[in-house]
N, C-alpha and C positions, 0 to 999 in steps of 0.2 A: 240282230237284236234291234230294239227300238231306235237307239241313237247311233249305232255302229253297224258296219257291214263286217261280217266275220267270214274269212276264207279259211277252210280247214283242209289240209292235205295229209292223208295217212300214208307215210312212206316207210313201210316196215323194213327193218334191217339196215337202214341208212344212218350214217352219222351226220352231224351238223356240217362237217367239213365237205360232205359230198352233195349238199343241197345249196342251190343258189336261187334267188328270186329277185324280181324287180317289180316295183309299183310305179306305173307311169300313167300319164293322162289317158284314162279310159281303159287301161289294161293292167292285169297282174299276170306275170309269167313266172312259172316255177320250173326249174330244171334240176336234174341230178345226173351225176355220172359216177357209178359205183366201180371202183378199182380196188378190190380187196388185195391185201398183201398176204404173204405167206404166214405172217404172224397171227392172222385172224383165228385160225383153228389149229395151228401147230404143225401143219404139213400133212402128208399122207393122202390116201385116196379119198377120204371123206372131205378133206380140204379142197381137192380138185373138183369134186362134184359140186360143193357149195359155191366155190369160186365161180364156176361156169353159170350157176343159177343167178348170182347176184350181179354179174357184170352187165353193163349196158348203160344206155342213156334214156332219159325220160324228159319230156318237155310238154307243158300244158299252158295254154294262154286262155285267160278268161276275160270277157268284156265286163267292165264295171259300169254301174249307173252314173249319171252325170252329177248327182247331188252329193258327192263325197269330197272331203278335204284330203286329197291324196298326199299332201305334204305333211300330214300329221299321223301317218300310220305307225303301228307298233307290231312287233312280231316276236314269237317265242317258238322254240323247238325243243320239245320234251317227249321222251319215249317214242321217238320216230314220228311224231306228229307236229307238223308245221301249222301254226295259227297266225294269220295276219289279220289284224283288226284295223279298220279304216273308219274314222268317225264321219258322220254325215255333216254336211255344211249347215251352218246356222240359218 
């Protein structure tokens, strides 16, 4: 946007507790590790198939421009979409 940088990560099927991120000087890193439990789908062969599909780790690091106020970021996680907003320096 004009006064902010917006990083959007679509992470389908993940819960907020499975997503981690860090905003640091010049970088934003987003990681996830999906470890579904048996309660997710109630057990059975369908659960085993879906469990295998969702298990795994993901990591992505993005370089940030220098004109940001990285100490003033905000983040939301709704409907499996992570949004990190970092304002530009004055």
